C-alpha positions as CSV (number, residue, x, y, z in Angstrom):
1,X,24.0,-25.1,-6.0
2,X,23.0,-22.9,-3.6
3,X,19.5,-21.0,-3.5
4,X,17.9,-18.0,-1.7
5,X,14.2,-18.4,-1.3
6,X,11.8,-15.9,-0.6
7,X,9.0,-17.1,1.6
8,X,5.8,-15.3,2.1
9,X,4.2,-15.3,5.5
10,X,0.8,-15.4,6.6
11,X,-0.9,-12.0,7.0
12,X,-3.2,-13.4,9.7
13,X,-4.5,-16.7,9.1
14,X,-2.2,-19.5,10.0
15,X,-4.0,-22.0,7.5
16,X,-2.5,-20.2,4.3
17,X,0.8,-21.7,4.8
18,X,1.2,-23.7,2.0
19,X,2.8,-27.3,2.0
20,X,5.6,-25.9,0.0
21,X,6.2,-23.1,2.2
22,X,6.8,-25.8,5.3
23,X,8.9,-28.0,3.1
24,X,11.1,-25.3,2.0
25,X,11.5,-23.9,5.9
26,X,12.4,-27.6,6.7
27,X,15.2,-27.7,4.1
28,X,17.1,-24.7,4.6
29,X,20.1,-24.4,6.4
30,X,18.7,-21.6,8.3
31,X,15.9,-18.7,8.2
32,X,16.9,-14.8,7.7
33,X,14.0,-12.6,8.5
34,X,12.7,-9.0,9.5
35,X,12.3,-10.0,12.9
36,X,13.6,-13.3,14.8
37,X,10.9,-13.1,17.4
38,X,8.1,-13.0,15.1
39,X,9.6,-15.4,12.6
40,X,10.6,-17.8,15.6
41,X,7.2,-18.0,16.9
42,X,5.6,-18.9,13.3
43,X,8.4,-21.6,13.2
44,X,7.6,-23.0,16.5
45,X,3.5,-23.2,15.7
46,X,4.8,-25.0,12.2
47,X,6.6,-27.6,14.2
48,X,9.9,-26.1,12.6
49,X,13.5,-25.6,14.6
50,X,15.3,-23.6,12.8
51,X,18.3,-20.8,13.5
52,X,16.9,-17.5,12.5
53,X,19.0,-14.4,11.5
54,X,17.7,-10.8,11.8
55,X,18.2,-8.8,8.8
56,X,15.4,-6.0,8.5
57,X,15.5,-2.4,7.0
58,X,18.1,-0.6,9.6
59,X,20.5,-3.8,9.1
60,X,20.3,-5.1,5.4
61,X,22.9,-3.7,3.8
62,X,25.5,-5.3,6.2
63,X,23.6,-8.6,6.8
64,X,23.2,-8.9,3.2
65,X,26.6,-9.6,2.8
66,X,27.1,-12.1,5.5
67,X,23.9,-13.9,4.4
68,X,25.7,-13.9,0.4
69,X,28.6,-15.0,2.0
70,X,27.1,-18.3,3.4
71,X,25.2,-19.2,0.0
72,X,28.1,-18.8,-1.8
73,X,29.6,-21.2,0.4
74,X,26.6,-23.6,-0.2
75,X,24.3,-23.0,2.0
76,X,20.6,-22.4,1.3
77,X,18.6,-19.7,3.0
78,X,15.3,-19.0,3.2
79,X,14.0,-14.9,3.7
80,X,11.0,-14.2,5.8
81,X,9.3,-10.6,6.3
82,X,7.0,-10.5,9.3
83,X,3.7,-10.1,7.0
84,X,2.8,-10.9,3.4
85,X,5.9,-11.1,0.8
86,X,9.7,-10.0,1.3
87,X,10.3,-7.0,-0.7
88,X,6.7,-5.6,-0.7
89,X,6.9,-2.2,1.3
90,X,9.0,-4.6,3.6
91,X,12.7,-5.5,3.5
92,X,14.4,-7.9,1.4
93,X,15.1,-6.0,-1.9
94,X,18.9,-5.5,-1.2
95,X,19.4,-9.0,-0.3
96,X,18.0,-9.9,-3.5
97,X,19.8,-7.7,-5.5
98,X,22.9,-8.6,-4.0
99,X,22.1,-12.6,-4.8
100,X,21.8,-11.6,-8.5
101,X,24.8,-10.0,-8.5
102,X,26.5,-12.9,-7.5
103,X,24.5,-15.5,-9.5
104,X,22.8,-16.8,-6.8
105,X,19.8,-18.6,-7.6
106,X,16.8,-16.5,-6.2
107,X,13.4,-18.7,-5.7
108,X,9.9,-16.5,-4.5
109,X,7.5,-18.7,-3.0
110,X,3.5,-18.0,-4.0
111,X,1.8,-16.7,-0.9
112,X,-0.6,-14.6,1.1
113,X,-0.7,-10.9,0.1
114,X,-2.7,-8.3,1.7
115,X,-3.2,-5.5,-1.1
116,X,-4.1,-8.3,-3.5
117,X,-6.5,-9.8,-1.5
118,X,-7.8,-6.0,-0.6
119,X,-8.1,-5.1,-4.5
120,X,-10.1,-8.3,-5.6
121,X,-12.5,-8.1,-2.7
122,X,-13.0,-4.1,-3.1
123,X,-15.7,-4.4,-5.7
124,X,-13.4,-1.5,-7.5
125,X,-12.0,-1.7,-10.8
126,X,-9.3,-4.3,-11.0
127,X,-8.1,-4.4,-14.7
128,X,-5.1,-2.1,-14.2
129,X,-4.1,-0.9,-10.9
130,X,-1.0,0.8,-9.2
131,X,0.4,-0.4,-5.8
132,X,1.9,2.7,-3.8
133,X,2.5,1.2,-0.3
134,X,2.7,3.8,2.5
135,X,2.5,7.4,1.8
136,X,4.7,9.7,3.7
137,X,3.1,10.7,7.1
138,X,3.9,13.9,6.7
139,X,0.7,16.0,5.5
140,X,2.6,18.6,3.0
141,X,5.0,15.2,1.6
142,X,1.7,13.0,1.7
143,X,-0.2,15.5,-0.4
144,X,2.5,16.2,-2.8
145,X,2.6,12.4,-3.3
146,X,-1.0,12.0,-4.0
147,X,-0.7,15.5,-6.3
148,X,1.5,13.2,-8.5
149,X,-0.8,10.2,-8.7
150,X,-4.3,11.8,-9.1
151,X,-4.7,12.0,-12.9
152,X,-3.5,8.2,-13.3
153,X,-6.0,5.8,-14.9
154,X,-5.3,3.4,-12.5
155,X,-7.0,2.1,-9.3
156,X,-4.5,2.8,-6.6
157,X,-3.6,1.0,-3.6
158,X,-2.1,2.0,-0.5
159,X,-0.9,0.6,3.0
160,X,-2.1,2.7,5.9
161,X,-1.3,2.4,10.0
162,X,-4.4,2.6,12.1
163,X,-3.2,6.1,13.5
164,X,-2.5,7.8,10.1
165,X,-5.7,6.7,8.6
166,X,-8.0,9.4,9.3
167,X,-5.3,12.1,8.4
168,X,-4.4,10.1,5.1
169,X,-8.1,10.1,4.1
170,X,-8.7,13.6,4.8
171,X,-5.9,14.5,2.4
172,X,-6.8,12.0,-0.4
173,X,-10.5,13.9,-0.4
174,X,-8.5,17.2,-0.2
175,X,-6.5,15.9,-3.4
176,X,-7.9,13.3,-5.3
177,X,-11.6,14.6,-5.0
178,X,-14.4,12.1,-3.6
179,X,-13.8,8.7,-5.3
180,X,-15.0,5.5,-4.6
181,X,-12.6,3.5,-1.8
182,X,-12.7,0.5,0.3
183,X,-10.8,0.1,3.5
184,X,-9.8,-3.2,4.1
185,X,-8.5,-4.7,7.7
186,X,-7.8,-7.5,9.5
187,X,-7.6,-9.6,6.2
188,X,-7.6,-13.6,6.8
189,X,-8.8,-12.9,10.5
190,X,-11.6,-13.7,12.6
191,X,-12.9,-10.2,12.2
192,X,-12.1,-9.3,8.5
193,X,-13.9,-6.3,7.1
194,X,-13.8,-4.5,3.8
195,X,-15.7,-0.9,4.2
196,X,-16.9,0.2,0.6
197,X,-17.9,3.8,0.5
198,X,-16.6,6.9,-0.8
199,X,-14.0,9.3,0.5
200,X,-16.5,12.6,1.3
201,X,-18.4,9.5,3.6
202,X,-15.8,8.3,5.3
203,X,-14.4,11.5,6.2
204,X,-17.5,13.0,7.5
205,X,-18.2,9.8,9.8
206,X,-14.5,10.2,11.1
207,X,-14.4,6.4,11.5
208,X,-12.0,4.8,14.2
209,X,-10.2,1.9,12.4
210,X,-8.0,-1.0,14.0
211,X,-5.3,-3.2,13.1
212,X,-2.9,-2.8,9.8
213,X,-5.2,-1.4,6.6
214,X,-5.1,-1.4,3.0
215,X,-6.9,1.3,1.1
216,X,-8.2,1.1,-2.4
217,X,-9.0,4.0,-4.3
218,X,-10.9,4.1,-7.5
219,X,-9.3,5.5,-10.7
220,X,-9.1,8.8,-12.2
221,X,-12.0,9.5,-14.5
222,X,-11.4,11.7,-17.3
223,X,-14.8,13.1,-17.3
224,X,-14.3,14.8,-14.2
225,X,-11.6,17.0,-16.1
226,X,-13.9,18.1,-18.4
227,X,-17.0,18.4,-16.0
228,X,-15.6,21.6,-14.6
229,X,-15.9,23.6,-17.7
230,X,-19.7,23.7,-16.9
231,X,-19.1,25.3,-13.9
232,X,-17.1,28.2,-15.1
233,X,-19.7,30.4,-16.8
234,X,-21.3,30.6,-13.2
235,X,-17.7,31.2,-11.4
236,X,-17.3,33.8,-13.9
237,X,-20.5,35.5,-13.1
238,X,-19.6,35.6,-9.1
239,X,-16.2,37.1,-9.9
240,X,-18.0,39.9,-11.8
241,X,-20.5,40.6,-8.9
242,X,-17.4,41.2,-7.0
243,X,-16.5,37.9,-5.3
244,X,-12.9,36.8,-5.0
245,X,-12.0,33.6,-6.8
246,X,-11.4,31.6,-3.5
247,X,-14.9,32.5,-2.3
248,X,-16.6,32.3,-5.5
249,X,-15.1,28.2,-5.8
250,X,-16.3,27.3,-2.3
251,X,-19.8,29.1,-3.5
252,X,-19.8,26.9,-6.3
253,X,-18.4,23.8,-4.7
254,X,-21.4,24.2,-2.2
255,X,-24.2,24.6,-4.4
256,X,-22.9,22.0,-7.1
257,X,-21.1,19.6,-4.8
258,X,-17.9,19.7,-7.0
259,X,-14.1,19.5,-5.7
260,X,-13.0,23.4,-4.8
261,X,-9.7,22.6,-5.0
262,X,-9.7,20.9,-8.5
263,X,-12.2,23.9,-9.8
264,X,-10.1,26.6,-8.4
265,X,-6.8,24.6,-10.0
266,X,-8.9,24.7,-13.4
267,X,-9.8,28.3,-13.3
268,X,-6.0,28.7,-12.6
269,X,-5.0,26.7,-15.4
270,X,-7.6,28.0,-18.0
271,X,-6.1,31.7,-17.2
């Protein structure tokens, strides 16, 4: 019976390749992968000589059909994405779905994963969490996505690229408020770093981040919603004194260090 193996690749440290991964890669008929150049380098470092075929986000639908055909002919195939697990913010899902539809055995191997490393090392509650992956690169869409996530009682996990990280952190503070946060970078590598802080502090620092990043954001606290009620009488005094709502919420925000956007929406909802 043919078999499709989902093989996690190192996220940085080559020593995290398990003996089972090497055994499977050595046994399959060929390797399908996100990028043949990166996978060929990995195979060479492991002392393996295997044919690689490309199956990435732009050709996965077409290439999956070819891979399924070879699996139905009795060949065994391994699929690798560039770093970490296939199908986790990476290609592979279409291939897996088609394999299952054709009653082909799918076997995932254990291995390195960036968001789990980041979560357990963050110091933020890991009992319940939501892995979201990448937010949209456009500010309006990114903030719309965050609006849908902000009241969830789960730790939130995101991937982000270094050239977008500062914009993303600003959007997070604007929509989610000043929550605890950990930014993990260069995981399993020589310069691995966990930056544990809060959104306001990171945004004031306007830090420069290098390498692929994982962002861990603390969950929404229900107390936070009720706390805004304490500021409503103060806000009403400012409104009676002639201040516009936008100006009044800005003043309360500065005086009491509360999120002006959330306070504004609390007032609108009350009315």
